[in-house]
Phi, psi and omega in degrees: 000126177268134183236139174243130176239133176210151349287160177216107011284161182231163175224332183253309182205160174232153175241132178248139181223127173276121188272334188237029184237130174280334181269121186265357179279121182204156173260134179247125176235135179231130177227155175276180184288350176266358179093001179287128179280127181252340186199134172216127179199150174269135180241142178239018182235156180292333176236138182226124181259135184237128176282122181233020185292338180262007181277152176289143176299144179152190181262136180234157177241125176255132175239128179241126181233127178272179185291349176265010181064023172277128188241141171236142182229139179211146175263149174211168187241134169256124181252156177290152178282000000 
């Protein structure tokens, strides 16, 4: 599964988009590099916007898994404002 995240780096919000999936139902999980989970949610839309303004600056890993267990993973950066 190909995933696009923008903007990267971000400070207020990020938008995630699955590029190669006809099925828009997916679970989104985001953790920091220490393994702390910052976000988990089910999405039913091709684009999903996430508020990250209260997150600590650093590198995060997003994993998106659809109902067929196809997974895409991408790193992104939260920068200080």
